[in-house]
All heavy atoms as TSV, in Angstrom:
chain	resi	resn	atom	element	x	y	z
A	1	MET	N	N	61.954	141.222	160.332
A	1	MET	CA	C	61.297	140.311	161.268
A	1	MET	C	C	61.670	140.690	162.696
A	1	MET	O	O	62.827	140.948	162.992
A	1	MET	CB	C	61.728	138.876	161.028
A	1	MET	CG	C	61.116	138.220	159.857
A	1	MET	SD	S	61.610	136.479	159.866
A	1	MET	CE	C	60.317	135.808	158.921
A	2	ILE	N	N	60.672	140.689	163.553
A	2	ILE	CA	C	60.889	140.935	164.971
A	2	ILE	C	C	60.419	139.687	165.713
A	2	ILE	O	O	59.227	139.356	165.701
A	2	ILE	CB	C	60.091	142.168	165.453
A	2	ILE	CG1	C	60.549	143.413	164.714
A	2	ILE	CG2	C	60.236	142.340	166.959
A	2	ILE	CD1	C	59.681	144.625	164.950
A	3	PHE	N	N	61.358	138.994	166.332
A	3	PHE	CA	C	61.002	137.824	167.119
A	3	PHE	C	C	60.608	138.268	168.518
A	3	PHE	O	O	61.253	139.134	169.108
A	3	PHE	CB	C	62.155	136.823	167.167
A	3	PHE	CG	C	62.286	136.034	165.898
A	3	PHE	CD1	C	63.083	136.491	164.863
A	3	PHE	CD2	C	61.586	134.853	165.731
A	3	PHE	CE1	C	63.189	135.785	163.681
A	3	PHE	CE2	C	61.687	134.131	164.545
A	3	PHE	CZ	C	62.490	134.598	163.521
A	4	VAL	N	N	59.525	137.677	169.034
A	4	VAL	CA	C	58.986	138.006	170.352
A	4	VAL	C	C	59.121	136.779	171.244
A	4	VAL	O	O	58.746	135.673	170.838
A	4	VAL	CB	C	57.496	138.403	170.246
A	4	VAL	CG1	C	56.927	138.763	171.604
A	4	VAL	CG2	C	57.309	139.549	169.258
A	5	GLY	N	N	59.650	136.970	172.443
A	5	GLY	CA	C	59.766	135.855	173.379
A	5	GLY	C	C	60.467	136.276	174.655
A	5	GLY	O	O	60.714	137.462	174.886
A	6	ARG	N	N	60.798	135.290	175.481
A	6	ARG	CA	C	61.454	135.553	176.757
A	6	ARG	C	C	62.975	135.581	176.658
A	6	ARG	O	O	63.643	136.118	177.522
A	6	ARG	CB	C	61.077	134.460	177.775
A	6	ARG	CG	C	59.804	134.673	178.487
A	6	ARG	CD	C	59.655	133.771	179.712
A	6	ARG	NE	N	60.521	132.631	179.772
A	6	ARG	CZ	C	60.193	131.384	179.455
A	6	ARG	NH1	N	58.979	131.114	179.029
A	6	ARG	NH2	N	61.054	130.409	179.563
A	7	ASP	N	N	63.533	134.961	175.605
A	7	ASP	CA	C	64.977	134.757	175.572
A	7	ASP	C	C	65.517	134.964	174.158
A	7	ASP	O	O	64.981	134.405	173.205
A	7	ASP	CB	C	65.283	133.335	176.063
A	7	ASP	CG	C	66.758	133.103	176.300
A	7	ASP	OD1	O	67.475	134.068	176.603
A	7	ASP	OD2	O	67.185	131.940	176.192
A	8	ASP	N	N	66.576	135.767	174.031
A	8	ASP	CA	C	67.300	135.936	172.776
A	8	ASP	C	C	66.389	136.348	171.615
A	8	ASP	O	O	66.440	135.760	170.534
A	8	ASP	CB	C	68.072	134.657	172.439
A	8	ASP	CG	C	69.162	134.906	171.403
A	8	ASP	OD1	O	69.678	136.049	171.354
A	8	ASP	OD2	O	69.476	133.980	170.643
A	9	CYS	N	N	65.536	137.354	171.842
A	9	CYS	CA	C	64.627	137.864	170.817
A	9	CYS	C	C	64.770	139.375	170.717
A	9	CYS	O	O	65.260	140.026	171.638
A	9	CYS	CB	C	63.177	137.524	171.182
A	9	CYS	SG	S	62.806	135.765	171.124
A	10	GLU	N	N	64.318	139.931	169.600
A	10	GLU	CA	C	64.359	141.387	169.435
A	10	GLU	C	C	63.431	142.077	170.429
A	10	GLU	O	O	63.723	143.158	170.922
A	10	GLU	CB	C	63.984	141.790	168.006
A	10	GLU	CG	C	65.053	141.504	166.982
A	10	GLU	CD	C	65.108	140.047	166.541
A	10	GLU	OE1	O	64.174	139.270	166.822
A	10	GLU	OE2	O	66.114	139.663	165.937
A	11	LEU	N	N	62.276	141.472	170.695
A	11	LEU	CA	C	61.341	142.004	171.692
A	11	LEU	C	C	61.209	140.962	172.797
A	11	LEU	O	O	60.587	139.918	172.600
A	11	LEU	CB	C	59.979	142.298	171.053
A	11	LEU	CG	C	58.877	142.798	171.978
A	11	LEU	CD1	C	59.302	144.078	172.694
A	11	LEU	CD2	C	57.603	143.040	171.198
A	12	MET	N	N	61.857	141.231	173.937
A	12	MET	CA	C	61.863	140.271	175.039
A	12	MET	C	C	60.842	140.685	176.093
A	12	MET	O	O	60.848	141.836	176.554
A	12	MET	CB	C	63.252	140.143	175.649
A	12	MET	CG	C	64.231	139.501	174.690
A	12	MET	SD	S	65.745	138.857	175.417
A	12	MET	CE	C	66.403	140.238	176.273
A	13	LEU	N	N	59.969	139.754	176.451
A	13	LEU	CA	C	58.926	139.978	177.439
A	13	LEU	C	C	59.171	139.069	178.640
A	13	LEU	O	O	59.330	137.865	178.470
A	13	LEU	CB	C	57.548	139.694	176.838
A	13	LEU	CG	C	57.209	140.476	175.563
A	13	LEU	CD1	C	55.886	139.990	174.990
A	13	LEU	CD2	C	57.167	141.961	175.847
A	14	GLN	N	N	59.205	139.636	179.808
A	14	GLN	CA	C	59.449	138.868	181.025
A	14	GLN	C	C	58.122	138.425	181.619
A	14	GLN	O	O	57.585	139.053	182.519
A	14	GLN	CB	C	60.257	139.707	182.022
A	14	GLN	CG	C	61.620	140.115	181.494
A	14	GLN	CD	C	62.453	138.926	181.045
A	14	GLN	OE1	O	62.560	137.930	181.738
A	14	GLN	NE2	N	63.034	139.038	179.864
A	15	SER	N	N	57.573	137.370	181.080
A	15	SER	CA	C	56.309	136.821	181.540
A	15	SER	C	C	56.392	135.306	181.504
A	15	SER	O	O	56.892	134.731	180.533
A	15	SER	CB	C	55.165	137.300	180.634
A	15	SER	OG	O	53.988	136.570	180.912
A	16	ARG	N	N	55.880	134.674	182.522
A	16	ARG	CA	C	55.894	133.203	182.565
A	16	ARG	C	C	55.006	132.582	181.499
A	16	ARG	O	O	55.174	131.422	181.149
A	16	ARG	CB	C	55.447	132.729	183.940
A	16	ARG	CG	C	56.451	133.037	185.012
A	16	ARG	CD	C	56.006	132.464	186.333
A	16	ARG	NE	N	56.812	133.047	187.391
A	16	ARG	CZ	C	56.389	133.294	188.598
A	16	ARG	NH1	N	55.155	133.002	188.933
A	16	ARG	NH2	N	57.185	133.819	189.490
A	17	SER	N	N	54.042	133.352	180.974
A	17	SER	CA	C	53.139	132.798	179.963
A	17	SER	C	C	53.654	133.005	178.536
A	17	SER	O	O	52.994	132.618	177.575
A	17	SER	CB	C	51.737	133.401	180.110
A	17	SER	OG	O	51.720	134.754	179.747
A	18	VAL	N	N	54.847	133.602	178.397
A	18	VAL	CA	C	55.462	133.800	177.082
A	18	VAL	C	C	56.583	132.775	176.913
A	18	VAL	O	O	57.424	132.612	177.791
A	18	VAL	CB	C	56.017	135.246	176.964
A	18	VAL	CG1	C	56.798	135.419	175.676
A	18	VAL	CG2	C	54.885	136.257	177.045
A	19	ASP	N	N	56.572	132.079	175.766
A	19	ASP	CA	C	57.608	131.090	175.470
A	19	ASP	C	C	58.938	131.773	175.151
A	19	ASP	O	O	58.978	132.965	174.859
A	19	ASP	CB	C	57.197	130.228	174.274
A	19	ASP	CG	C	56.104	129.223	174.616
A	19	ASP	OD1	O	55.535	129.294	175.717
A	19	ASP	OD2	O	55.821	128.384	173.744
A	20	LYS	N	N	60.002	130.982	175.155
A	20	LYS	CA	C	61.326	131.533	174.825
A	20	LYS	C	C	61.316	132.178	173.444
A	20	LYS	O	O	61.870	133.246	173.245
A	20	LYS	CB	C	62.397	130.448	174.912
A	20	LYS	CG	C	62.713	130.074	176.334
A	20	LYS	CD	C	63.837	129.062	176.397
A	20	LYS	CE	C	64.135	128.730	177.848
A	20	LYS	NZ	N	65.232	127.799	177.983
A	21	GLN	N	N	60.748	131.501	172.459
A	21	GLN	CA	C	60.487	132.092	171.146
A	21	GLN	C	C	59.001	131.894	170.882
A	21	GLN	O	O	58.551	130.803	170.545
A	21	GLN	CB	C	61.342	131.464	170.069
A	21	GLN	CG	C	62.786	131.900	170.160
A	21	GLN	CD	C	63.518	131.742	168.855
A	21	GLN	OE1	O	63.169	130.934	168.013
A	21	GLN	NE2	N	64.568	132.525	168.674
A	22	HIS	N	N	58.241	132.953	171.035
A	22	HIS	CA	C	56.787	132.880	171.092
A	22	HIS	C	C	56.110	133.184	169.750
A	22	HIS	O	O	55.225	132.452	169.311
A	22	HIS	CB	C	56.306	133.887	172.156
A	22	HIS	CG	C	54.898	133.701	172.583
A	22	HIS	ND1	N	54.555	133.018	173.724
A	22	HIS	CD2	C	53.741	134.110	172.015
A	22	HIS	CE1	C	53.234	133.018	173.841
A	22	HIS	NE2	N	52.730	133.672	172.820
A	23	ALA	N	N	56.537	134.293	169.126
A	23	ALA	CA	C	55.877	134.755	167.898
A	23	ALA	C	C	56.860	135.579	167.075
A	23	ALA	O	O	57.948	135.911	167.533
A	23	ALA	CB	C	54.646	135.599	168.248
A	24	VAL	N	N	56.430	135.896	165.861
A	24	VAL	CA	C	57.231	136.772	165.001
A	24	VAL	C	C	56.296	137.799	164.374
A	24	VAL	O	O	55.158	137.491	164.016
A	24	VAL	CB	C	58.002	135.956	163.927
A	24	VAL	CG1	C	57.068	135.273	162.956
A	24	VAL	CG2	C	58.993	136.823	163.199
A	25	ILE	N	N	56.785	139.049	164.291
A	25	ILE	CA	C	56.074	140.115	163.604
A	25	ILE	C	C	56.896	140.463	162.371
A	25	ILE	O	O	58.109	140.649	162.454
A	25	ILE	CB	C	55.910	141.349	164.511
A	25	ILE	CG1	C	55.146	140.976	165.779
A	25	ILE	CG2	C	55.201	142.480	163.754
A	25	ILE	CD1	C	55.156	142.052	166.842
A	26	ASN	N	N	56.243	140.544	161.233
A	26	ASN	CA	C	56.935	140.757	159.974
A	26	ASN	C	C	56.278	141.905	159.217
A	26	ASN	O	O	55.085	142.135	159.348
A	26	ASN	CB	C	56.887	139.478	159.135
A	26	ASN	CG	C	57.938	139.441	158.049
A	26	ASN	OD1	O	58.790	140.309	157.960
A	26	ASN	ND2	N	57.877	138.422	157.221
A	27	TYR	N	N	57.071	142.611	158.427
A	27	TYR	CA	C	56.551	143.657	157.552
A	27	TYR	C	C	56.753	143.229	156.112
A	27	TYR	O	O	57.864	142.874	155.713
A	27	TYR	CB	C	57.270	144.987	157.813
A	27	TYR	CG	C	56.858	146.071	156.853
A	27	TYR	CD1	C	55.582	146.624	156.914
A	27	TYR	CD2	C	57.728	146.511	155.864
A	27	TYR	CE1	C	55.195	147.599	156.020
A	27	TYR	CE2	C	57.351	147.499	154.967
A	27	TYR	CZ	C	56.079	148.035	155.050
A	27	TYR	OH	O	55.692	149.003	154.168
A	28	ASP	N	N	55.679	143.254	155.334
A	28	ASP	CA	C	55.736	142.910	153.913
A	28	ASP	C	C	55.686	144.212	153.118
A	28	ASP	O	O	54.622	144.840	152.991
A	28	ASP	CB	C	54.563	142.002	153.551
A	28	ASP	CG	C	54.606	141.509	152.120
A	28	ASP	OD1	O	55.376	142.066	151.304
A	28	ASP	OD2	O	53.870	140.554	151.812
A	29	ALA	N	N	56.831	144.622	152.586
A	29	ALA	CA	C	56.911	145.889	151.861
A	29	ALA	C	C	56.099	145.873	150.572
A	29	ALA	O	O	55.587	146.907	150.147
A	29	ALA	CB	C	58.371	146.221	151.562
A	30	SER	N	N	55.948	144.709	149.970
A	30	SER	CA	C	55.217	144.636	148.694
A	30	SER	C	C	53.728	144.935	148.870
A	30	SER	O	O	53.072	145.428	147.959
A	30	SER	CB	C	55.407	143.267	148.043
A	30	SER	OG	O	54.780	142.262	148.809
A	31	THR	N	N	53.188	144.648	150.056
A	31	THR	CA	C	51.772	144.917	150.331
A	31	THR	C	C	51.578	146.011	151.381
A	31	THR	O	O	50.442	146.375	151.681
A	31	THR	CB	C	51.065	143.636	150.819
A	31	THR	OG1	O	51.704	143.183	152.012
A	31	THR	CG2	C	51.086	142.555	149.760
A	32	ASP	N	N	52.701	146.510	151.943
A	32	ASP	CA	C	52.673	147.525	153.000
A	32	ASP	C	C	51.817	147.056	154.183
A	32	ASP	O	O	50.967	147.792	154.689
A	32	ASP	CB	C	52.164	148.859	152.455
A	32	ASP	CG	C	52.402	149.997	153.439
A	32	ASP	OD1	O	53.414	149.945	154.190
A	32	ASP	OD2	O	51.579	150.932	153.480
A	33	GLU	N	N	52.054	145.802	154.602
A	33	GLU	CA	C	51.284	145.215	155.699
A	33	GLU	C	C	52.213	144.649	156.765
A	33	GLU	O	O	53.288	144.153	156.460
A	33	GLU	CB	C	50.390	144.071	155.189
A	33	GLU	CG	C	49.292	144.528	154.273
A	33	GLU	CD	C	48.473	143.369	153.743
A	33	GLU	OE1	O	49.024	142.266	153.518
A	33	GLU	OE2	O	47.271	143.564	153.541
A	34	HIS	N	N	51.751	144.704	158.000
A	34	HIS	CA	C	52.418	144.024	159.108
A	34	HIS	C	C	51.652	142.731	159.376
A	34	HIS	O	O	50.426	142.703	159.326
A	34	HIS	CB	C	52.405	144.899	160.372
A	34	HIS	CG	C	53.338	146.049	160.279
A	34	HIS	ND1	N	52.980	147.259	159.718
A	34	HIS	CD2	C	54.630	146.183	160.650
A	34	HIS	CE1	C	54.004	148.080	159.760
A	34	HIS	NE2	N	55.023	147.466	160.319
A	35	LEU	N	N	52.413	141.679	159.671
A	35	LEU	CA	C	51.820	140.372	159.916
A	35	LEU	C	C	52.389	139.799	161.197
A	35	LEU	O	O	53.518	140.109	161.579
A	35	LEU	CB	C	52.140	139.425	158.754
A	35	LEU	CG	C	51.755	139.951	157.377
A	35	LEU	CD1	C	52.991	140.142	156.538
A	35	LEU	CD2	C	50.794	139.034	156.702
A	36	VAL	N	N	51.614	138.946	161.859
A	36	VAL	CA	C	52.072	138.272	163.067
A	36	VAL	C	C	51.828	136.775	162.900
A	36	VAL	O	O	50.858	136.357	162.272
A	36	VAL	CB	C	51.359	138.831	164.333
A	36	VAL	CG1	C	49.864	138.567	164.303
A	36	VAL	CG2	C	51.982	138.273	165.604
A	37	LYS	N	N	52.760	135.987	163.450
A	37	LYS	CA	C	52.629	134.524	163.399
A	37	LYS	C	C	53.028	133.953	164.753
A	37	LYS	O	O	54.076	134.292	165.298
A	37	LYS	CB	C	53.520	133.943	162.299
A	37	LYS	CG	C	53.499	132.416	162.249
A	37	LYS	CD	C	54.196	131.860	161.023
A	37	LYS	CE	C	55.686	131.994	161.082
A	37	LYS	NZ	N	56.370	131.228	160.014
A	38	ASP	N	N	52.178	133.090	165.297
A	38	ASP	CA	C	52.499	132.367	166.524
A	38	ASP	C	C	53.415	131.200	166.166
A	38	ASP	O	O	53.176	130.494	165.190
A	38	ASP	CB	C	51.212	131.839	167.176
A	38	ASP	CG	C	51.486	131.150	168.492
A	38	ASP	OD1	O	51.501	131.849	169.514
A	38	ASP	OD2	O	51.703	129.919	168.498
A	39	LEU	N	N	54.479	131.011	166.939
A	39	LEU	CA	C	55.470	129.971	166.634
A	39	LEU	C	C	55.210	128.673	167.390
A	39	LEU	O	O	56.126	127.960	167.748
A	39	LEU	CB	C	56.877	130.504	166.952
A	39	LEU	CG	C	57.313	131.717	166.136
A	39	LEU	CD1	C	58.672	132.221	166.615
A	39	LEU	CD2	C	57.363	131.372	164.649
A	40	GLY	N	N	53.939	128.359	167.619
A	40	GLY	CA	C	53.591	127.126	168.324
A	40	GLY	C	C	53.687	127.278	169.831
A	40	GLY	O	O	53.979	126.317	170.534
A	41	SER	N	N	53.415	128.461	170.332
A	41	SER	CA	C	53.541	128.728	171.769
A	41	SER	C	C	52.473	127.989	172.573
A	41	SER	O	O	51.391	127.679	172.069
A	41	SER	CB	C	53.421	130.234	172.039
A	41	SER	OG	O	52.111	130.678	171.760
A	42	LEU	N	N	52.787	127.736	173.825
A	42	LEU	CA	C	51.860	127.029	174.713
A	42	LEU	C	C	50.630	127.874	175.026
A	42	LEU	O	O	49.505	127.384	174.996
A	42	LEU	CB	C	52.582	126.649	176.014
A	42	LEU	CG	C	51.740	125.914	177.058
A	42	LEU	CD1	C	51.293	124.561	176.528
A	42	LEU	CD2	C	52.533	125.751	178.335
A	43	ASN	N	N	50.827	129.160	175.310
A	43	ASN	CA	C	49.731	130.012	175.771
A	43	ASN	C	C	49.157	130.942	174.711
A	43	ASN	O	O	48.277	131.738	175.001
A	43	ASN	CB	C	50.193	130.827	176.982
A	43	ASN	CG	C	50.475	129.921	178.160
A	43	ASN	OD1	O	49.683	129.062	178.499
A	43	ASN	ND2	N	51.633	130.092	178.770
A	44	GLY	N	N	49.635	130.842	173.491
A	44	GLY	CA	C	49.012	131.524	172.374
A	44	GLY	C	C	49.402	132.971	172.158
A	44	GLY	O	O	49.961	133.637	173.015
A	45	THR	N	N	49.078	133.415	170.955
A	45	THR	CA	C	49.198	134.803	170.542
A	45	THR	C	C	47.794	135.257	170.166
A	45	THR	O	O	47.059	134.532	169.490
A	45	THR	CB	C	50.151	134.940	169.340
A	45	THR	OG1	O	51.443	134.461	169.733
A	45	THR	CG2	C	50.266	136.363	168.859
A	46	PHE	N	N	47.437	136.459	170.597
A	46	PHE	CA	C	46.064	136.940	170.436
A	46	PHE	C	C	46.065	138.264	169.684
A	46	PHE	O	O	46.893	139.128	169.927
A	46	PHE	CB	C	45.420	137.150	171.809
A	46	PHE	CG	C	45.314	135.890	172.623
A	46	PHE	CD1	C	46.419	135.393	173.307
A	46	PHE	CD2	C	44.125	135.189	172.694
A	46	PHE	CE1	C	46.342	134.235	174.060
A	46	PHE	CE2	C	44.033	134.025	173.440
A	46	PHE	CZ	C	45.140	133.538	174.120
A	47	VAL	N	N	45.111	138.402	168.763
A	47	VAL	CA	C	44.852	139.673	168.090
A	47	VAL	C	C	43.434	140.069	168.488
A	47	VAL	O	O	42.475	139.328	168.225
A	47	VAL	CB	C	44.985	139.545	166.559
A	47	VAL	CG1	C	44.614	140.853	165.879
A	47	VAL	CG2	C	46.399	139.137	166.173
A	48	ASN	N	N	43.318	141.207	169.160
A	48	ASN	CA	C	42.023	141.681	169.653
A	48	ASN	C	C	41.329	140.609	170.495
A	48	ASN	O	O	40.134	140.352	170.343
A	48	ASN	CB	C	41.139	142.158	168.498
A	48	ASN	CG	C	41.790	143.277	167.724
A	48	ASN	OD1	O	42.414	144.152	168.296
A	48	ASN	ND2	N	41.677	143.238	166.408
A	49	ASP	N	N	42.099	139.961	171.369
A	49	ASP	CA	C	41.613	138.931	172.295
A	49	ASP	C	C	41.127	137.645	171.629
A	49	ASP	O	O	40.473	136.826	172.259
A	49	ASP	CB	C	40.533	139.483	173.225
A	49	ASP	CG	C	41.109	140.459	174.235
A	49	ASP	OD1	O	42.242	140.217	174.714
A	49	ASP	OD2	O	40.447	141.463	174.548
A	50	VAL	N	N	41.459	137.445	170.360
A	50	VAL	CA	C	41.126	136.194	169.659
A	50	VAL	C	C	42.439	135.473	169.388
A	50	VAL	O	O	43.345	136.028	168.765
A	50	VAL	CB	C	40.379	136.473	168.340
A	50	VAL	CG1	C	40.140	135.176	167.570
A	50	VAL	CG2	C	39.081	137.209	168.608
A	51	ARG	N	N	42.516	134.212	169.862
A	51	ARG	CA	C	43.740	133.437	169.657
A	51	ARG	C	C	43.908	133.117	168.180
A	51	ARG	O	O	42.971	132.659	167.516
A	51	ARG	CB	C	43.689	132.144	170.484
A	51	ARG	CG	C	44.999	131.398	170.483
A	51	ARG	CD	C	44.996	130.258	171.464
A	51	ARG	NE	N	46.288	129.605	171.488
A	51	ARG	CZ	C	46.729	128.872	172.483
A	51	ARG	NH1	N	45.971	128.690	173.556
A	51	ARG	NH2	N	47.913	128.315	172.431
A	52	ILE	N	N	45.114	133.362	167.655
A	52	ILE	CA	C	45.369	133.092	166.241
A	52	ILE	C	C	45.912	131.670	166.083
A	52	ILE	O	O	46.514	131.117	167.002
A	52	ILE	CB	C	46.329	134.135	165.629
A	52	ILE	CG1	C	47.729	134.060	166.256
A	52	ILE	CG2	C	45.749	135.544	165.757
A	52	ILE	CD1	C	48.767	134.930	165.548
A	53	PRO	N	N	45.718	131.067	164.909
A	53	PRO	CA	C	46.249	129.716	164.673
A	53	PRO	C	C	47.774	129.718	164.680
A	53	PRO	O	O	48.401	130.704	164.292
A	53	PRO	CB	C	45.716	129.349	163.288
A	53	PRO	CG	C	44.762	130.416	162.891
A	53	PRO	CD	C	44.982	131.592	163.781
A	54	GLU	N	N	48.348	128.601	165.085
A	54	GLU	CA	C	49.804	128.456	165.087
A	54	GLU	C	C	50.333	128.397	163.655
A	54	GLU	O	O	49.677	127.862	162.760
A	54	GLU	CB	C	50.204	127.165	165.806
A	54	GLU	CG	C	49.841	127.145	167.273
A	54	GLU	CD	C	50.198	125.817	167.923
A	54	GLU	OE1	O	50.794	124.944	167.264
A	54	GLU	OE2	O	49.870	125.659	169.112
A	55	GLN	N	N	51.544	128.938	163.482
A	55	GLN	CA	C	52.294	128.841	162.227
A	55	GLN	C	C	51.539	129.398	161.020
A	55	GLN	O	O	51.733	128.944	159.888
A	55	GLN	CB	C	52.709	127.387	161.961
A	55	GLN	CG	C	53.550	126.772	163.044
A	55	GLN	CD	C	54.891	127.482	163.252
A	55	GLN	OE1	O	55.423	128.122	162.363
A	55	GLN	NE2	N	55.432	127.355	164.448
A	56	THR	N	N	50.666	130.390	161.243
A	56	THR	CA	C	49.913	131.028	160.165
A	56	THR	C	C	50.039	132.536	160.301
A	56	THR	O	O	49.738	133.079	161.367
A	56	THR	CB	C	48.424	130.628	160.232
A	56	THR	OG1	O	48.318	129.211	160.180
A	56	THR	CG2	C	47.638	131.241	159.093
A	57	TYR	N	N	50.482	133.213	159.253
A	57	TYR	CA	C	50.577	134.674	159.304
A	57	TYR	C	C	49.186	135.288	159.285
A	57	TYR	O	O	48.337	134.904	158.461
A	57	TYR	CB	C	51.396	135.222	158.129
A	57	TYR	CG	C	52.873	135.239	158.388
A	57	TYR	CD1	C	53.732	134.378	157.729
A	57	TYR	CD2	C	53.420	136.131	159.308
A	57	TYR	CE1	C	55.096	134.405	157.962
A	57	TYR	CE2	C	54.782	136.160	159.558
A	57	TYR	CZ	C	55.608	135.298	158.875
A	57	TYR	OH	O	56.962	135.327	159.130
A	58	ILE	N	N	48.960	136.239	160.173
A	58	ILE	CA	C	47.714	136.997	160.248
A	58	ILE	C	C	48.054	138.455	159.959
A	58	ILE	O	O	48.972	139.017	160.569
A	58	ILE	CB	C	47.070	136.872	161.654
A	58	ILE	CG1	C	46.781	135.414	161.999
A	58	ILE	CG2	C	45.828	137.745	161.766
A	58	ILE	CD1	C	45.790	134.727	161.097
A	59	THR	N	N	47.319	139.075	159.045
A	59	THR	CA	C	47.538	140.472	158.704
A	59	THR	C	C	46.968	141.367	159.794
A	59	THR	O	O	45.821	141.189	160.219
A	59	THR	CB	C	46.874	140.806	157.349
A	59	THR	OG1	O	47.420	139.945	156.355
A	59	THR	CG2	C	47.115	142.258	156.961
A	60	LEU	N	N	47.785	142.311	160.233
A	60	LEU	CA	C	47.355	143.251	161.269
A	60	LEU	C	C	46.767	144.504	160.630
A	60	LEU	O	O	47.222	144.946	159.583
A	60	LEU	CB	C	48.540	143.629	162.156
A	60	LEU	CG	C	49.151	142.483	162.945
A	60	LEU	CD1	C	50.436	142.941	163.630
A	60	LEU	CD2	C	48.157	141.944	163.961
A	61	LYS	N	N	45.755	145.044	161.308
A	61	LYS	CA	C	45.146	146.292	160.870
A	61	LYS	C	C	45.474	147.382	161.885
A	61	LYS	O	O	45.824	147.100	163.029
A	61	LYS	CB	C	43.634	146.114	160.750
A	61	LYS	CG	C	43.221	145.112	159.671
A	61	LYS	CD	C	41.735	145.002	159.520
A	61	LYS	CE	C	41.010	144.107	160.455
A	61	LYS	NZ	N	41.497	142.813	160.753
A	62	LEU	N	N	45.343	148.618	161.457
A	62	LEU	CA	C	45.575	149.759	162.328
A	62	LEU	C	C	44.711	149.630	163.587
A	62	LEU	O	O	43.526	149.298	163.497
A	62	LEU	CB	C	45.236	151.058	161.582
A	62	LEU	CG	C	45.643	152.349	162.256
A	62	LEU	CD1	C	47.171	152.414	162.401
A	62	LEU	CD2	C	45.149	153.531	161.456
A	63	GLU	N	N	45.316	149.821	164.733
A	63	GLU	CA	C	44.680	149.766	166.046
A	63	GLU	C	C	44.369	148.352	166.549
A	63	GLU	O	O	43.692	148.194	167.561
A	63	GLU	CB	C	43.433	150.658	166.101
A	63	GLU	CG	C	43.778	152.124	165.891
A	63	GLU	CD	C	42.651	153.065	166.196
A	63	GLU	OE1	O	41.794	152.734	167.029
A	63	GLU	OE2	O	42.636	154.155	165.598
A	64	ASP	N	N	44.835	147.299	165.848
A	64	ASP	CA	C	44.734	145.948	166.405
A	64	ASP	C	C	45.541	145.883	167.689
A	64	ASP	O	O	46.571	146.551	167.821
A	64	ASP	CB	C	45.279	144.900	165.421
A	64	ASP	CG	C	44.256	144.457	164.396
A	64	ASP	OD1	O	43.067	144.792	164.546
A	64	ASP	OD2	O	44.659	143.777	163.436
A	65	LYS	N	N	45.093	145.086	168.631
A	65	LYS	CA	C	45.795	144.895	169.893
A	65	LYS	C	C	46.372	143.482	169.937
A	65	LYS	O	O	45.654	142.515	169.722
A	65	LYS	CB	C	44.859	145.133	171.057
A	65	LYS	CG	C	44.424	146.592	171.125
A	65	LYS	CD	C	43.607	146.882	172.336
A	65	LYS	CE	C	43.133	148.304	172.438
A	65	LYS	NZ	N	43.184	149.144	171.327
A	66	LEU	N	N	47.681	143.398	170.199
A	66	LEU	CA	C	48.377	142.112	170.285
A	66	LEU	C	C	48.569	141.728	171.738
A	66	LEU	O	O	48.854	142.579	172.584
A	66	LEU	CB	C	49.759	142.206	169.638
A	66	LEU	CG	C	49.814	142.201	168.124
A	66	LEU	CD1	C	51.232	142.468	167.665
A	66	LEU	CD2	C	49.327	140.895	167.583
A	67	ARG	N	N	48.444	140.432	172.008
A	67	ARG	CA	C	48.761	139.910	173.338
A	67	ARG	C	C	49.503	138.596	173.152
A	67	ARG	O	O	49.122	137.758	172.328
A	67	ARG	CB	C	47.486	139.698	174.150
A	67	ARG	CG	C	47.745	139.171	175.538
A	67	ARG	CD	C	46.542	139.341	176.455
A	67	ARG	NE	N	45.292	138.890	175.884
A	67	ARG	CZ	C	44.775	137.667	176.062
A	67	ARG	NH1	N	45.420	136.766	176.780
A	67	ARG	NH2	N	43.623	137.354	175.527
A	68	PHE	N	N	50.555	138.424	173.923
A	68	PHE	CA	C	51.374	137.209	173.873
A	68	PHE	C	C	51.210	136.507	175.210
A	68	PHE	O	O	51.579	137.038	176.254
A	68	PHE	CB	C	52.839	137.566	173.603
A	68	PHE	CG	C	53.011	138.383	172.357
A	68	PHE	CD1	C	53.177	139.750	172.432
A	68	PHE	CD2	C	52.974	137.793	171.106
A	68	PHE	CE1	C	53.332	140.518	171.296
A	68	PHE	CE2	C	53.119	138.554	169.955
A	68	PHE	CZ	C	53.287	139.913	170.051
A	69	GLY	N	N	50.636	135.297	175.204
A	69	GLY	CA	C	50.350	134.601	176.452
A	69	GLY	C	C	49.158	135.232	177.144
A	69	GLY	O	O	48.297	135.828	176.504
A	70	TYR	N	N	49.132	135.112	178.474
A	70	TYR	CA	C	47.957	135.541	179.233
A	70	TYR	C	C	48.117	136.852	179.972
A	70	TYR	O	O	47.151	137.441	180.403
A	70	TYR	CB	C	47.541	134.444	180.219
A	70	TYR	CG	C	47.040	133.222	179.500
A	70	TYR	CD1	C	47.724	132.025	179.572
A	70	TYR	CD2	C	45.907	133.264	178.711
A	70	TYR	CE1	C	47.287	130.907	178.900
A	70	TYR	CE2	C	45.458	132.169	178.022
A	70	TYR	CZ	C	46.140	130.982	178.123
A	70	TYR	OH	O	45.715	129.886	177.439
A	71	ASP	N	N	49.340	137.329	180.128
A	71	ASP	CA	C	49.554	138.574	180.869
A	71	ASP	C	C	49.273	139.769	179.973
A	71	ASP	O	O	49.607	139.767	178.792
A	71	ASP	CB	C	50.988	138.673	181.379
A	71	ASP	CG	C	51.287	137.621	182.430
A	71	ASP	OD1	O	50.350	137.114	183.043
A	71	ASP	OD2	O	52.477	137.321	182.634
A	72	ILE	N	N	48.675	140.786	180.548
A	72	ILE	CA	C	48.466	142.035	179.831
A	72	ILE	C	C	49.660	142.925	180.124
A	72	ILE	O	O	49.929	143.267	181.267
A	72	ILE	CB	C	47.155	142.696	180.241
A	72	ILE	CG1	C	46.001	141.784	179.857
A	72	ILE	CG2	C	47.024	144.072	179.610
A	72	ILE	CD1	C	44.637	142.303	180.112
A	73	LEU	N	N	50.400	143.269	179.082
A	73	LEU	CA	C	51.602	144.071	179.216
A	73	LEU	C	C	51.350	145.433	178.598
A	73	LEU	O	O	50.898	145.529	177.452
A	73	LEU	CB	C	52.777	143.374	178.511
A	73	LEU	CG	C	53.021	141.945	178.972
A	73	LEU	CD1	C	53.959	141.238	178.021
A	73	LEU	CD2	C	53.574	141.940	180.364
A	74	ILE	N	N	51.623	146.480	179.319
A	74	ILE	CA	C	51.382	147.825	178.805
A	74	ILE	C	C	52.715	148.489	178.529
A	74	ILE	O	O	53.612	148.405	179.309
A	74	ILE	CB	C	50.559	148.646	179.821
A	74	ILE	CG1	C	49.202	147.986	179.997
A	74	ILE	CG2	C	50.423	150.073	179.356
A	74	ILE	CD1	C	48.290	148.652	180.974
């Protein structure tokens, strides 16, 4: 599991639109899939510019683009 957020996370992003603990990225070895889940953030987690539901794992596909909050981070 990789926790994404502004504070005390494996992937720390310095953006005002990212919560302290914003989302989690997980790898499921049994299905060989990466998944992302928004942890109830204020400004959302986006896959290909579509906001994903809170507290629901979404399966990522090759070349999907993730965005946390509103800032575009390269």
